[in-house]
C-alpha positions in Angstrom: 7.9 21.7 -1.3 10.2 18.4 -2.5 11.0 17.5 -6.2 7.9 15.0 -6.4 5.2 16.7 -4.8 3.9 19.3 -7.7 3.0 16.5 -9.8 1.4 14.6 -6.7 -0.5 17.8 -6.0 -1.8 17.9 -9.8 -3.1 14.4 -9.7 -4.5 14.9 -6.3 -6.5 17.7 -7.7 -7.6 16.2 -10.3 -8.2 12.9 -8.8 -10.7 14.9 -6.1 -12.2 16.7 -8.5 -14.0 14.2 -10.7 -16.8 14.0 -7.9 -16.4 17.2 -6.1 -18.0 17.3 -2.6 -18.7 20.1 -0.4 -16.7 18.2 2.4 -13.8 19.0 0.2 -14.0 22.5 -0.1 -11.2 23.3 2.4 -8.8 20.7 0.5 -9.6 22.1 -3.2 -8.6 25.8 -1.7 -4.9 23.6 -0.1 -4.4 21.9 -3.5 -5.3 25.1 -5.4 -3.1 27.6 -3.0 -0.4 25.2 -3.3 -0.2 24.7 -7.2 -0.6 28.6 -7.7 3.0 28.6 -5.9 4.6 26.0 -7.6 7.2 26.7 -10.6 5.7 29.3 -12.9 2.5 28.9 -11.2 2.5 32.5 -10.6 3.1 33.4 -14.0 0.2 31.3 -15.5 -2.0 32.7 -13.1 -1.0 36.5 -14.7 -1.3 34.9 -18.1 -4.6 33.0 -17.8 -5.9 36.7 -16.0 -5.0 38.2 -19.1 -7.2 35.8 -21.2 -3.6 34.9 -22.6 -3.7 31.5 -21.2 -6.5 28.2 -22.4 -5.2 25.8 -20.4 -7.7 23.6 -18.7 -4.8 22.5 -15.5 -4.8 26.1 -15.1 -8.5 26.6 -15.0 -9.1 23.8 -12.6 -6.3 25.0 -10.0 -7.7 28.7 -10.4 -11.3 27.1 -9.4 -9.8 25.4 -6.6 -8.7 28.1 -5.2 -11.7 29.8 -4.9 -14.0 26.6 -4.5 -17.9 27.3 -3.3 -20.4 25.0 -3.0 -21.8 26.6 -6.0 -18.6 26.2 -8.2 -18.6 22.3 -7.3 -20.3 21.3 -11.0 -18.1 23.9 -12.7 -15.4 22.0 -11.0 -16.3 18.8 -12.0 -16.0 19.7 -15.2 -13.0 20.8 -14.9 -12.0 17.5 -13.9 -13.9 15.7 -16.8 -11.6 17.6 -19.3 -8.1 17.3 -17.1 -9.4 13.0 -16.8 -6.8 12.4 -19.6 -3.8 12.8 -17.0 -5.4 9.9 -14.8 -5.8 7.4 -17.7 -3.6 4.5 -17.8 -1.5 5.4 -20.4 -0.6 8.2 -17.9 1.9 8.2 -14.7 -1.2 8.2 -12.7 -1.5 4.3 -11.7 2.0 4.5 -10.0 1.1 7.5 -8.5 -2.0 6.5 -7.0 -1.2 5.3 -3.6 0.7 8.4 -3.3 -2.4 10.6 -4.4 -4.6 9.0 -2.0 -2.4 9.3 0.7 -2.3 13.3 -0.2 -6.0 13.6 -0.1 -5.9 11.4 3.5 -3.3 13.7 4.9 -5.3 17.0 4.3 -8.8 15.8 5.0 -7.1 14.4 8.9 -5.9 18.0 9.1 -9.0 19.5 8.9 -10.5 17.2 11.4 -7.8 17.1 13.5 -8.6 20.6 14.4 -11.9 19.4 15.4 -10.8 16.6 17.2 -7.0 17.7 18.5 -8.0 19.7 21.2 -10.3 17.7 23.4 -8.2 14.6 23.1 -4.7 15.9 23.6 -6.0 18.3 26.6 -7.7 16.0 28.6 -3.8 13.2 27.5 -2.0 16.8 28.9 -3.7 16.7 31.8 -3.7 13.3 33.2 1.0 12.9 32.2 0.8 16.6 34.6 -1.1 14.2 37.0 1.5 11.4 36.9 4.3 13.9 37.3 2.9 15.4 40.1 3.7 14.1 43.7 0.3 15.6 45.0 -1.5 13.6 42.2 -4.2 11.1 43.8 -4.6 9.0 40.6 -4.9 8.5 37.2 -6.1 5.9 34.5 -2.8 5.0 33.1 -3.5 1.6 31.1 -6.3 1.7 28.4 -6.4 5.6 26.8 -5.4 7.9 29.7 -8.2 10.2 28.4 -9.3 11.2 32.0 -7.4 11.6 35.4 -9.1 11.6 38.7 -8.8 14.1 40.9 -9.4 14.1 44.8 -12.7 12.8 46.3 -13.7 12.0 42.6 -15.8 9.2 41.7 -14.7 6.7 39.5 -16.3 5.9 36.3 -18.0 2.9 36.0 -17.2 0.6 32.9 -20.2 0.9 30.8 -22.6 -1.8 30.1 -21.3 -4.1 27.9 -17.8 -2.3 27.8 -15.5 -5.4 27.5 -17.5 -8.3 25.4 -15.6 -11.5 25.6 -17.5 -13.1 22.7 -15.9 -10.4 20.8 -12.5 -10.3 22.1 -11.3 -13.7 21.6 -8.1 -13.4 22.7 -4.8 -10.9 22.1 -6.1 -7.1 21.7 -4.4 -7.1 25.3 -7.4 -9.5 26.9 -5.5 -12.3 26.2 -2.9 -14.4 28.9 0.5 -12.9 28.7 1.4 -16.3 26.1 -1.7 -15.5 23.6 -1.1 -12.4 23.3 2.7 -12.3 22.5 1.5 -14.9 19.6 -1.0 -13.1 18.8 1.3 -9.6 18.6 3.6 -11.5 16.4 1.6 -12.8 13.8 -0.2 -9.6 13.3 3.3 -7.8 13.0 4.2 -10.3 10.9 1.3 -9.8 8.4 1.6 -6.2 8.9 5.5 -6.2 7.7 4.9 -8.6 4.7 1.9 -6.5 3.6 4.7 -3.1 3.6 7.1 -4.9 2.2 5.1 -6.2 -0.6 4.7 -2.8 -2.0 8.4 -1.6 -1.6 8.5 -0.2 1.3 11.5 -0.8 3.9 10.1 -1.3 7.7 12.0 -1.2 10.7 10.8 -2.1 14.4 10.5 0.7 16.6 9.0 -1.2 19.1 12.0 -1.0 21.9 11.7 2.9 21.4 8.9 3.4 23.2 7.8 6.0 20.0 3.9 5.2 20.5 4.5 2.7 17.5 5.3 -0.5 16.5 7.0 -0.2 13.0 8.3 2.1 10.8 7.6 1.8 6.9 9.5 4.0 4.4 9.5 4.0 0.4 11.2 7.2 -1.0 9.1 10.7 0.4 6.1 8.3 2.0 6.8 7.1 5.7 4.0 5.6 8.1 4.4 4.6 11.7 2.2 1.8 12.2 0.9 0.7 15.8 -0.2 -3.0 15.2 -3.1 -4.4 17.1 -3.5 -8.1 16.8 -6.5 -9.8 17.8 -7.5 -13.4 17.3 -11.2 -13.0 16.9 -12.7 -11.6 13.7 -13.9 -8.0 15.8 -11.7 -4.7 15.5 -14.1 -3.5 18.1 -12.0 -3.3 21.2 -8.4 -3.6 22.3 -6.0 -2.4 24.4 -4.1 0.8 23.3 -1.4 2.6 25.7 -1.3 6.5 26.8 1.4 7.3 24.8 0.3 5.6 21.8 -3.1 7.7 21.7 -1.2 10.8 22.2 1.1 10.0 19.1 -2.4 9.2 17.1 -3.1 12.9 17.1 -0.1 14.4 17.3 1.9 12.4 14.3 0.7 12.4 10.9 2.4 9.9 9.9 0.6 7.4 12.9 -1.8 4.6 11.1 -3.4 2.1 13.5 -2.5 -1.3 12.1 -5.2 -4.0 12.9 -5.3 -7.2 12.3 -8.1 -9.7 13.0 -8.2 -13.5 12.9 -4.6 -13.0 13.4 -4.0 -16.7 13.6 -6.0 -17.8 11.4 -6.5 -18.3 7.6 -8.4 -15.7 7.2 -6.6 -13.1 8.4 -7.6 -9.4 7.5 -5.7 -6.1 7.6 -7.9 -2.7 8.7 -5.7 0.1 8.6 -6.9 3.6 10.5 -4.8 7.6 10.1 -4.8 8.6 14.0 -8.0 10.6 13.2 -10.2 8.4 11.8 -9.1 6.3 15.1 -9.9 9.0 17.2 -13.2 9.5 15.6 -14.3 5.8 15.6 -13.6 4.5 19.0 -14.1 5.5 22.0 -10.9 5.7 24.8 -12.2 4.0 28.0 -10.1 3.7 31.6 -10.0 0.1 32.6 -7.2 0.4 35.4 -5.6 3.4 37.2 -2.4 3.5 39.4 -2.2 4.5 42.5 0.1 7.5 44.5 -0.3 7.4 47.6 -1.2 10.7 48.9 1.2 13.3 50.7 0.7 12.7 54.4 -1.2 16.0 56.0 1.1 18.6 57.6 
């Protein structure tokens, strides 16, 4: 645990307890357990169990460890009693972005347990097919979400799956020159956005890592896959198999989607890897044809 994490976990717990919800019970458990093992945490727990400690923060930590649906009102009350730590006169505004990031990371970890297996299993099957000399074909351009097998009928694109009225140019659907212009504008906006927040941003595009930019500020690091769209909708765009796999495996991965990339009303939409996998269907639009081996 780094030096800054106990403070962030304390603030995250108090912040989350302002409006405790059933879906966040596992997050309360995680934060409560982490803080129980902070420096002095075990000692505080022992003192509290003997009735020698009435610290409201310790009460909240212990309640979080054993959070249930029935105990949420009590956690809410304890959160209110500790809310002074979130006031403008405290250090909280300085740490708010990191607090929200910590909660989002914990929430995404829970989502990942449900989303990852199916997505990554299908991606692994496709990657294995790509490496096999006997592979009859595979989906390689948009999602690589399903490999085709011999004699298997190729899926038809769903109706309305490619709506040109929404796409405009960019998003991988325009000409090479148009796409380059849109993507360059999008990357500039994302870079400027993060640098204005104090991040050091480096390009990783040439390394084929599954993302375009690396943004680092102290202990905080994000891997940004930039998607530029000239239209006003982020409903559809091209994404490679490597980028999808990175979205499922890398907790620091983010989709940074810029709509109206060439216009004055540009908008940046950011999604974590798990949010991306939950909100978007992955549909094949192209295949690699591999010569079948001759029959013996």
